[in-house]
MINU-917798 format. One record per residue (C-alpha): residue number from 1; residue in one letter; chain; x, y, z. Coordinates in nm, 4 decimals. Layout:
BEGIN
- NUM/A/A/X/Y/Z;
...
% end
This chain:
BEGIN
- 1/X/A/8.4139/9.8619/12.1103;
- 2/X/A/8.7290/10.0693/12.1603;
- 3/X/A/8.7341/10.3296/12.4358;
- 4/X/A/8.8950/10.5682/12.1841;
- 5/X/A/8.7290/10.7537/11.8976;
- 6/X/A/8.8556/10.9664/11.6109;
- 7/X/A/8.9102/11.3271/11.7239;
- 8/X/A/8.6222/11.5677/11.6759;
- 9/X/A/8.6006/11.7005/11.3231;
- 10/X/A/8.8000/11.4153/11.1673;
- 11/X/A/8.7015/11.0985/10.9868;
- 12/X/A/8.8369/10.7514/10.9199;
- 13/X/A/8.8448/10.6009/10.5734;
- 14/X/A/8.7466/10.2337/10.5871;
- 15/X/A/8.6472/9.9812/10.3195;
- 16/X/A/8.4346/9.9818/10.1154;
- 17/X/A/8.3837/10.3607/10.1260;
- 18/X/A/8.7585/10.4263/10.1141;
- 19/X/A/8.7578/10.2921/9.7579;
- 20/X/A/8.5622/10.6034/9.6520;
- 21/X/A/8.8308/10.8319/9.7935;
- 22/X/A/9.1061/10.6371/9.6179;
- 23/X/A/8.9124/10.6537/9.2897;
- 24/X/A/8.8676/11.0302/9.3273;
- 25/X/A/9.2377/11.0815/9.3986;
- 26/X/A/9.3248/10.8719/9.0961;
- 27/X/A/9.0835/11.0613/8.8686;
- 28/X/A/9.2080/11.4040/8.9805;
- 29/X/A/9.5748/11.3153/8.9459;
- 30/X/A/9.5450/11.1264/8.6139;
- 31/X/A/9.5241/11.4365/8.3878;
- 32/X/A/9.8161/11.5898/8.5777;
- 33/X/A/10.0354/11.2844/8.5316;
- 34/X/A/9.9545/11.2941/8.1588;
- 35/X/A/10.0548/11.6619/8.1384;
- 36/X/A/10.4089/11.6599/8.2732;
- 37/X/A/10.3395/11.7027/8.6458;
- 38/X/A/10.5681/11.5021/8.8747;
- 39/X/A/10.4692/11.3780/9.2193;
- 40/X/A/10.5963/11.5575/9.5302;
- 41/X/A/10.5390/11.4783/9.8981;
- 42/X/A/10.6148/11.7127/10.1878;
- 43/X/A/10.6088/11.6707/10.5694;
- 44/X/A/10.2818/11.6996/10.7567;
- 45/X/A/10.4250/11.9855/10.9614;
- 46/X/A/10.6394/12.2876/10.8801;
- 47/X/A/10.7895/12.5947/11.0437;
- 48/X/A/10.5057/12.8220/11.1599;
- 49/X/A/10.6653/13.1167/10.9818;
- 50/X/A/10.6315/12.9461/10.6434;
- 51/X/A/10.2543/12.9747/10.6675;
- 52/X/A/10.2534/13.3085/10.8500;
- 53/X/A/10.4509/13.4662/10.5657;
- 54/X/A/10.3061/13.2731/10.2759;
- 55/X/A/9.9396/13.2242/10.3636;
- 56/X/A/9.9159/13.5612/10.5388;
- 57/X/A/9.9130/13.6759/10.8999;
- 58/X/A/9.5695/13.8349/10.8571;
- 59/X/A/9.3996/13.5211/10.7279;
- 60/X/A/9.1672/13.3113/10.9405;
- 61/X/A/9.3889/13.0139/10.8610;
- 62/X/A/9.6877/13.1652/11.0396;
- 63/X/A/9.5088/13.3603/11.3139;
- 64/X/A/9.2455/13.1043/11.4117;
- 65/X/A/9.2778/12.7687/11.2382;
- 66/X/A/9.6385/12.6444/11.2461;
- 67/X/A/9.7361/12.3615/11.4766;
- 68/X/A/10.0673/12.4736/11.6255;
- 69/X/A/10.3123/12.3027/11.8563;
- 70/X/A/10.6435/12.3678/12.0255;
- 71/X/A/10.9008/12.0907/12.0038;
- 72/X/A/11.1205/11.9867/12.2953;
- 73/X/A/11.3977/12.1798/12.1264;
- 74/X/A/11.1858/12.4952/12.1202;
- 75/X/A/11.1018/12.5020/11.7484;
- 76/X/A/10.7587/12.6410/11.6567;
- 77/X/A/10.5856/12.4105/11.4092;
- 78/X/A/10.2399/12.3929/11.2526;
- 79/X/A/10.0445/12.1099/11.0965;
- 80/X/A/10.0099/12.2110/10.7334;
- 81/X/A/9.6793/12.3919/10.6692;
- 82/X/A/9.7316/12.3987/10.2913;
- 83/X/A/9.9763/12.2630/10.0370;
- 84/X/A/10.1149/12.5404/9.8194;
- 85/X/A/10.3580/12.6979/10.0668;
- 86/X/A/10.5012/12.3559/10.1587;
- 87/X/A/10.5429/12.2475/9.7969;
- 88/X/A/10.7105/12.5740/9.6984;
- 89/X/A/10.9414/12.5502/10.0007;
- 90/X/A/11.0393/12.1951/9.9027;
- 91/X/A/11.0967/12.2920/9.5390;
- 92/X/A/11.3212/12.5806/9.6438;
- 93/X/A/11.5122/12.3666/9.8933;
- 94/X/A/11.5753/12.1015/9.6271;
- 95/X/A/11.6710/12.3706/9.3698;
- 96/X/A/11.4214/12.2280/9.1221;
- 97/X/A/11.3915/12.5733/8.9660;
- 98/X/A/11.7610/12.5620/8.8740;
- 99/X/A/11.7353/12.2435/8.6692;
- 100/X/A/11.6775/12.4520/8.3553;
- 101/X/A/11.3276/12.3355/8.2710;
- 102/X/A/11.0650/12.5858/8.3798;
- 103/X/A/10.7940/12.5671/8.4818;
- 104/X/A/10.8530/12.3077/8.7519;
- 105/X/A/10.5256/12.1135/8.7351;
- 106/X/A/10.4327/11.9216/9.0503;
- 107/X/A/10.1287/11.7425/9.1899;
- 108/X/A/10.0637/11.6131/9.5400;
- 109/X/A/9.8060/11.4401/9.7559;
- 110/X/A/9.7750/11.4402/10.1316;
- 111/X/A/9.6032/11.5403/10.4538;
- 112/X/A/9.5708/11.8964/10.5816;
- 113/X/A/9.4572/12.0347/10.9148;
- 114/X/A/9.2545/12.3365/11.0260;
- 115/X/A/9.0842/12.4034/11.3554;
- 116/X/A/8.7326/12.4890/11.2392;
- 117/X/A/8.3785/12.4347/11.3580;
- 118/X/A/8.3045/12.0861/11.2226;
- 119/X/A/8.0127/12.0441/10.9840;
- 120/X/A/7.9357/11.8394/10.6751;
- 121/X/A/8.1993/11.9206/10.4164;
- 122/X/A/8.4207/12.1079/10.6631;
- 123/X/A/8.6558/11.8988/10.8725;
- 124/X/A/8.9572/11.9564/11.0919;
- 125/X/A/9.1409/11.6920/10.8955;
- 126/X/A/9.0757/11.6804/10.5215;
- 127/X/A/9.2303/11.5446/10.2056;
- 128/X/A/9.3325/11.7310/9.8910;
- 129/X/A/9.4979/11.6690/9.5575;
- 130/X/A/9.6920/11.9707/9.4379;
- 131/X/A/9.8988/12.0907/9.1451;
- 132/X/A/10.1582/12.3678/9.1153;
- 133/X/A/10.3369/12.5081/8.8093;
- 134/X/A/10.6364/12.7039/8.9396;
- 135/X/A/10.8564/12.9575/8.7670;
- 136/X/A/10.6636/13.0777/8.4599;
- 137/X/A/10.4251/13.3665/8.3959;
- 138/X/A/10.2017/13.2536/8.1113;
- 139/X/A/9.8205/13.2685/8.0767;
- 140/X/A/9.8374/12.9365/7.8922;
- 141/X/A/9.9604/12.7777/8.2151;
- 142/X/A/9.6706/12.9246/8.4129;
- 143/X/A/9.4270/12.7936/8.1530;
- 144/X/A/9.5954/12.4527/8.1472;
- 145/X/A/9.5440/12.3987/8.5175;
- 146/X/A/9.1789/12.5051/8.5090;
- 147/X/A/9.1171/12.2793/8.2089;
- 148/X/A/9.2861/11.9818/8.3792;
- 149/X/A/9.0697/12.0238/8.6907;
- 150/X/A/8.7590/12.0486/8.4725;
- 151/X/A/8.8690/11.7335/8.2891;
- 152/X/A/8.9221/11.5485/8.6179;
- 153/X/A/8.5774/11.6361/8.7514;
- 154/X/A/8.4071/11.5401/8.4267;
- 155/X/A/8.5927/11.2083/8.4137;
- 156/X/A/8.4303/11.1269/8.7486;
- 157/X/A/8.0870/11.2024/8.6057;
- 158/X/A/8.0343/11.5361/8.7789;
- 159/X/A/7.8317/11.7881/8.5793;
- 160/X/A/7.6681/12.0267/8.8286;
- 161/X/A/7.9787/12.2229/8.9230;
- 162/X/A/8.0626/12.5788/8.8227;
- 163/X/A/8.3954/12.7526/8.7677;
- 164/X/A/8.4177/13.1043/8.9101;
- 165/X/A/8.6932/13.3249/8.7666;
- 166/X/A/8.8442/13.6598/8.8608;
- 167/X/A/9.1649/13.8635/8.8451;
- 168/X/A/9.3197/14.0169/9.1554;
- 169/X/A/9.5644/14.2382/8.9691;
- 170/X/A/9.9354/14.2612/9.0451;
- 171/X/A/10.1834/14.4737/9.2375;
- 172/X/A/10.1376/14.7565/8.9873;
- 173/X/A/9.7620/14.8051/9.0005;
- 174/X/A/9.6461/14.6402/9.3217;
- 175/X/A/9.7936/14.9081/9.5567;
- 176/X/A/9.5734/15.1718/9.3911;
- 177/X/A/9.2683/14.9533/9.4353;
- 178/X/A/9.3718/14.8664/9.7888;
- 179/X/A/9.3753/15.2340/9.8857;
- 180/X/A/9.0331/15.2934/9.7295;
- 181/X/A/8.8895/14.9887/9.9013;
- 182/X/A/9.0333/15.0850/10.2387;
- 183/X/A/8.8804/15.4321/10.2098;
- 184/X/A/8.5406/15.2752/10.1393;
- 185/X/A/8.5631/15.0109/10.4146;
- 186/X/A/8.6663/15.2535/10.6878;
- 187/X/A/8.3255/15.4207/10.6660;
- 188/X/A/8.1319/15.0952/10.7241;
- 189/X/A/7.9856/14.9633/11.0483;
- 190/X/A/8.2286/14.6774/11.1160;
- 191/X/A/8.3605/14.5026/11.4263;
- 192/X/A/8.7104/14.5742/11.5550;
- 193/X/A/8.8668/14.2552/11.4189;
- 194/X/A/8.7391/14.3312/11.0695;
- 195/X/A/8.8620/14.6904/11.1005;
- 196/X/A/9.2102/14.5588/11.1783;
- 197/X/A/9.1878/14.3418/10.8679;
- 198/X/A/9.1135/14.6520/10.6596;
- 199/X/A/9.4591/14.7854/10.7378;
- 200/X/A/9.6410/14.4552/10.6820;
- 201/X/A/9.4624/14.3040/10.3815;
- 202/X/A/9.1372/14.4755/10.2832;
- 203/X/A/9.0639/14.2245/10.0061;
- 204/X/A/9.0007/13.9686/10.2786;
- 205/X/A/8.7014/14.1733/10.3945;
- 206/X/A/8.5390/14.1091/10.0572;
- 207/X/A/8.5650/13.7383/10.1359;
- 208/X/A/8.3652/13.7786/10.4593;
- 209/X/A/8.0626/13.5480/10.4389;
- 210/X/A/7.8512/13.7220/10.7061;
- 211/X/A/7.5265/13.8602/10.5540;
- 212/X/A/7.5456/14.1865/10.7513;
- 213/X/A/7.8937/14.2513/10.6114;
- 214/X/A/7.8064/14.1483/10.2556;
- 215/X/A/7.5056/14.3846/10.2614;
- 216/X/A/7.7378/14.6782/10.3264;
- 217/X/A/7.9735/14.5746/10.0453;
- 218/X/A/7.7173/14.6260/9.7673;
- 219/X/A/7.8738/14.9530/9.6506;
- 220/X/A/8.2342/14.8603/9.7187;
- 221/X/A/8.4792/14.9611/9.4432;
- 222/X/A/8.5348/14.6856/9.1888;
- 223/X/A/8.8863/14.5571/9.1281;
- 224/X/A/8.8161/14.5180/8.7559;
- 225/X/A/8.7890/14.8968/8.7325;
- 226/X/A/9.1442/14.9325/8.8645;
- 227/X/A/9.3264/14.6629/8.6673;
- 228/X/A/9.6246/14.7858/8.4701;
- 229/X/A/9.6417/14.7188/8.0962;
- 230/X/A/9.8816/14.4278/8.1438;
- 231/X/A/9.6527/14.2529/8.3955;
- 232/X/A/9.3479/14.3147/8.1772;
- 233/X/A/9.5230/14.1632/7.8753;
- 234/X/A/9.6471/13.8686/8.0799;
- 235/X/A/9.3003/13.7969/8.2175;
- 236/X/A/9.1356/13.8275/7.8769;
- 237/X/A/9.3827/13.5742/7.7374;
- 238/X/A/9.2989/13.3242/8.0138;
- 239/X/A/8.9283/13.3731/7.9417;
- 240/X/A/8.9811/13.3306/7.5675;
- 241/X/A/9.1821/13.0111/7.6144;
- 242/X/A/8.9138/12.8585/7.8369;
- 243/X/A/8.6426/12.9511/7.5904;
- 244/X/A/8.8396/12.8018/7.3006;
- 245/X/A/8.8784/12.4801/7.5001;
- 246/X/A/8.5030/12.4623/7.5586;
- 247/X/A/8.5353/12.5120/7.9347;
- 248/X/A/8.2480/12.7153/8.0748;
- 249/X/A/8.3156/12.9639/8.3546;
- 250/X/A/8.1475/13.2529/8.5327;
- 251/X/A/8.3129/13.5884/8.5925;
- 252/X/A/8.2922/13.6652/8.9647;
- 253/X/A/8.4287/14.0077/9.0534;
- 254/X/A/8.3914/13.9348/9.4263;
- 255/X/A/8.6009/13.6182/9.4198;
- 256/X/A/8.9026/13.6736/9.6454;
- 257/X/A/8.9866/13.3345/9.8018;
- 258/X/A/9.1107/13.3113/10.1589;
- 259/X/A/9.4872/13.3288/10.1111;
- 260/X/A/9.7042/13.6396/10.0838;
- 261/X/A/9.9441/13.5109/9.8199;
- 262/X/A/9.7110/13.5182/9.5169;
- 263/X/A/9.7753/13.7607/9.2278;
- 264/X/A/9.6048/13.7990/8.8911;
- 265/X/A/9.4135/13.4802/8.8034;
- 266/X/A/9.2036/13.3344/9.0822;
- 267/X/A/8.9346/13.0696/9.0444;
- 268/X/A/8.7065/12.8448/9.2430;
- 269/X/A/8.5117/12.5289/9.1701;
- 270/X/A/8.1726/12.5265/9.3404;
- 271/X/A/7.8955/12.2686/9.3573;
- 272/X/A/7.5494/12.3944/9.4440;
- 273/X/A/7.4435/12.0592/9.5866;
- 274/X/A/7.6664/12.0976/9.8935;
- 275/X/A/7.4907/12.3798/10.0767;
- 276/X/A/7.7070/12.6364/10.2537;
- 277/X/A/8.0294/12.4419/10.1940;
- 278/X/A/7.9924/12.4651/9.8177;
- 279/X/A/8.3586/12.5119/9.7214;
- 280/X/A/8.5077/12.1802/9.6107;
- 281/X/A/8.8383/12.3295/9.5034;
- 282/X/A/9.0158/12.6392/9.3879;
- 283/X/A/9.3410/12.8134/9.3234;
- 284/X/A/9.5126/13.0850/9.1287;
- 285/X/A/9.8353/13.2619/9.0447;
- 286/X/A/10.0797/13.3509/9.3228;
- 287/X/A/10.3642/13.5386/9.1564;
- 288/X/A/10.5134/13.6845/9.4751;
- 289/X/A/10.5002/13.3872/9.7118;
- 290/X/A/10.8537/13.2679/9.6433;
- 291/X/A/10.9942/13.6060/9.7472;
- 292/X/A/10.7723/13.6114/10.0569;
- 293/X/A/10.9377/13.2941/10.1858;
- 294/X/A/11.2917/13.3960/10.0945;
- 295/X/A/11.3246/13.2592/9.7426;
- 296/X/A/11.3941/13.4216/9.4049;
- 297/X/A/11.1317/13.5673/9.1726;
- 298/X/A/10.9285/13.2670/9.0559;
- 299/X/A/10.5842/13.3488/8.9148;
- 300/X/A/10.3633/13.0452/8.9734;
- 301/X/A/10.0086/12.9138/8.9587;
- 302/X/A/9.8295/12.6177/9.1154;
- 303/X/A/9.5165/12.4685/9.2659;
- 304/X/A/9.3951/12.2235/9.5282;
- 305/X/A/9.0812/12.0113/9.4977;
- 306/X/A/8.9131/11.8644/9.8051;
- 307/X/A/8.8789/11.4879/9.7927;
- 308/X/A/8.6148/11.4645/10.0657;
- 309/X/A/8.4043/11.7434/9.9141;
- 310/X/A/8.4350/11.5867/9.5700;
- 311/X/A/8.2975/11.2618/9.7159;
- 312/X/A/8.0082/11.4611/9.8665;
- 313/X/A/7.9481/11.6245/9.5274;
- 314/X/A/7.9316/11.2823/9.3618;
- 315/X/A/7.6780/11.1710/9.6201;
- 316/X/A/7.4746/11.4904/9.5692;
- 317/X/A/7.4509/11.4150/9.1959;
- 318/X/A/7.3822/11.0464/9.2543;
- 319/X/A/7.6940/10.9457/9.0617;
- 320/X/A/7.8031/10.5881/9.1287;
- 321/X/A/8.1682/10.5291/9.0501;
- 322/X/A/8.2558/10.2135/8.8586;
- 323/X/A/8.4959/10.0673/9.1126;
- 324/X/A/8.6262/9.7213/9.0165;
- 325/X/A/8.6325/9.4443/9.2738;
- 326/X/A/8.9589/9.4258/9.4638;
- 327/X/A/8.9660/9.0461/9.4299;
- 328/X/A/8.9448/8.8457/9.1070;
- 329/X/A/8.9988/8.4981/9.2478;
- 330/X/A/8.9053/8.3565/9.5885;
- 331/X/A/9.0483/8.0228/9.7044;
- 332/X/A/8.8492/7.7888/9.9302;
- 333/X/A/9.0473/7.4896/10.0663;
- 334/X/A/8.8802/7.1873/10.2228;
- 335/X/A/9.1360/7.0176/10.4438;
- 336/X/A/9.4961/7.0791/10.5473;
- 337/X/A/9.6541/6.9421/10.2310;
- 338/X/A/9.4278/7.1641/10.0205;
- 339/X/A/9.5226/7.4673/10.2319;
- 340/X/A/9.8875/7.4270/10.1400;
- 341/X/A/9.8151/7.3551/9.7736;
- 342/X/A/9.5710/7.6418/9.7226;
- 343/X/A/9.7838/7.8894/9.9173;
- 344/X/A/10.0704/7.8066/9.6800;
- 345/X/A/9.8331/7.8607/9.3868;
- 346/X/A/9.7197/8.1973/9.5289;
- 347/X/A/10.0823/8.3039/9.5681;
- 348/X/A/10.1522/8.2180/9.2038;
- 349/X/A/9.8388/8.4019/9.0895;
- 350/X/A/9.9487/8.7159/9.2746;
- 351/X/A/10.2965/8.6921/9.1219;
- 352/X/A/10.1274/8.6738/8.7814;
- 353/X/A/9.9443/8.9990/8.8553;
- 354/X/A/9.6043/8.8472/8.9385;
- 355/X/A/9.4288/8.9775/9.2503;
- 356/X/A/9.3643/8.6725/9.4654;
- 357/X/A/9.2484/8.6093/9.8215;
- 358/X/A/9.2179/8.3094/10.0492;
- 359/X/A/8.9665/8.1646/10.2956;
- 360/X/A/9.1733/8.1964/10.6113;
- 361/X/A/9.0917/8.0362/10.9440;
- 362/X/A/8.9877/7.6872/10.8367;
- 363/X/A/8.6191/7.7730/10.7824;
- 364/X/A/8.3735/7.5247/10.6363;
- 365/X/A/8.2587/7.5345/10.2748;
- 366/X/A/7.9380/7.7302/10.3419;
- 367/X/A/8.1053/8.0089/10.5399;
- 368/X/A/8.3983/8.0278/10.2993;
- 369/X/A/8.1697/8.0614/9.9981;
- 370/X/A/7.9855/8.3475/10.1694;
- 371/X/A/8.3198/8.5219/10.2053;
- 372/X/A/8.3932/8.4528/9.8385;
- 373/X/A/8.0645/8.6198/9.7435;
- 374/X/A/8.1362/8.9219/9.9639;
- 375/X/A/8.4825/8.9613/9.8109;
- 376/X/A/8.3337/9.0266/9.4680;
- 377/X/A/8.5674/8.7728/9.3091;
- 378/X/A/8.4835/8.6632/8.9564;
- 379/X/A/8.6156/8.3109/9.0137;
- 380/X/A/8.6425/8.0778/9.3112;
- 381/X/A/8.8929/7.7927/9.3440;
- 382/X/A/8.7709/7.5007/9.5576;
- 383/X/A/8.9724/7.1889/9.6346;
- 384/X/A/8.9436/6.8930/9.8702;
- 385/X/A/9.1361/6.5702/9.9199;
- 386/X/A/8.9636/6.3945/9.6297;
- 387/X/A/9.0399/6.6826/9.3937;
- 388/X/A/9.4043/6.6870/9.4911;
- 389/X/A/9.4284/6.3107/9.4470;
- 390/X/A/9.3192/6.3690/9.0881;
- 391/X/A/9.5549/6.6656/9.0478;
- 392/X/A/9.2712/6.9164/8.9874;
- 393/X/A/9.0842/7.2024/9.1525;
- 394/X/A/8.7260/7.3108/9.0969;
- 395/X/A/8.7017/7.6468/8.9193;
- 396/X/A/8.3655/7.8206/8.9660;
- 397/X/A/8.2502/8.1198/8.7636;
- 398/X/A/8.0693/8.3326/9.0213;
- 399/X/A/7.8668/8.5147/8.7544;
- 400/X/A/7.7340/8.2183/8.5564;
- 401/X/A/7.7556/7.9580/8.8340;
- 402/X/A/7.9363/7.7196/8.5986;
- 403/X/A/8.1992/7.4955/8.7590;
- 404/X/A/8.4681/7.2835/8.5975;
- 405/X/A/8.7747/7.0844/8.6982;
- 406/X/A/9.1078/7.2420/8.6030;
- 407/X/A/9.4488/7.0769/8.6467;
- 408/X/A/9.6223/7.2338/8.9458;
- 409/X/A/9.9369/7.2929/8.7398;
- 410/X/A/9.7348/7.4922/8.4835;
- 411/X/A/9.5376/7.7167/8.7192;
- 412/X/A/9.7458/8.0296/8.6593;
- 413/X/A/9.7410/7.9915/8.2806;
- 414/X/A/9.3647/7.9177/8.2780;
- 415/X/A/9.2734/8.2159/8.4938;
- 416/X/A/9.5067/8.4460/8.3019;
- 417/X/A/9.3185/8.3516/7.9853;
- 418/X/A/8.9723/8.3842/8.1387;
- 419/X/A/9.0407/8.7173/8.3030;
- 420/X/A/9.1926/8.8556/7.9874;
% end
C-alpha cells in the first residue's frame, strides 16, 4: 500500500472501469467528428486573466473555485476550470478564423479543475468533452450542436435526460432587462456577497441554488418579456429546428448557466437520476467572448459534456455499455523455446492488427490459462516442446472449448480468418 493517495476530490481511472470513460468519450466525440469538427488540445493552465475576463470576475468559478499559482518568473496562472476560453484563445492565436472557412468547428477532451466541496458527481478534477463553433451567427449552428449532443447521449443508451432551453438576449435587449432585474433584486433580503453580485452580473443571482434565495425570486422579471424582436426570432428558429429534428426540449426561463459569456441561446442537459448534481452538460452562444479576450468580433456557440457525470447517468439508468475485450488472442508458452516462438507469433499478430497478449513471467499452464480467461481473449495459443517439434501450436476457442493444431507458420492467417 502506497503512503500517497489521490488528492481530495479527485479520482483515478483504472481498468476495467476506465474502459467506460473511454467509451463515453468516444461516443460523445463521434458525432462531432462526423460533422466537420476538428480536434484541438490546449494547455492545462492558462493566464489567470483569460478566465477572469472570459468566464467572469463575478462568477463562483473565478472568485472561489480556480486553482491559481505564481510561477518563479512571477506569471499568474490558473489550472483551466473550463474549456471554451482556452479553445477560443488557441483558435485566435493560430489565426484559424482567418483561414476563410467559418465557422471554425473544434472539439476537445480533457481534464478541468475547480476547488469545490467534493461530493458524488462534483469533483475537483473532472473530465469533459466539448465542442465549439467559432465565427458564425446562425440558429442552425446552435441547433446542430444540441442535436449532436442528443445523438451522442442516445447512442450510449441514455433516455432519461432532459434538455432545458432558454435565451439570454443580446447586447441590445439585455441591458434593459438587467436594469429591471437589478431594481427588483435590490429590494430583497440578500447577503452582502449576493448584493455585490447584483451590481456586477444580476443574472447570476437567478442561478443561485439556495432555497431561501429562490423563494424570493418567484416574482422576478422574466427575460423573455424583454427580448428584442431579433432575439425572439432567433430563439424561435432554434426551437423550430429542434422540433423538426425530433429533439425534445423544455423551455426554462430561469436557465442562466454559471458563466458570464453566454448570450442568446443557452441550454443544459440534466438527468434526474443524479440527485443535486443533475446537470450532465450544457452550453450556449457566446457572441462577445472573443472581444472580451482581445480578439475580433466572432459570434460563437459551444457546449461541454461531463464524462464522469455521463458515466453516473448510465449507472443510474442501469445501462451496460457493450465494451469489447481488449485482447483477442492470448499466448501461453510451455518452455523457453516456446516462449521465443510464441512471442514472435504475438508480435506478428499485433502487426497484422490483431489484439494479442502473452503469459509473461514463466507461469505454469494452470495459472496462465486463468490469466487467459481473465483477459477476455476469444482464442488462446498454447505450445510446448512437442508442439514445436511438429511445427504446430494448439489453438483453443475460449467460447466453444474446441482445440485444434495449427501450423505455426499459418497462425496469423488462421486467426485473421477466424476473427473476421
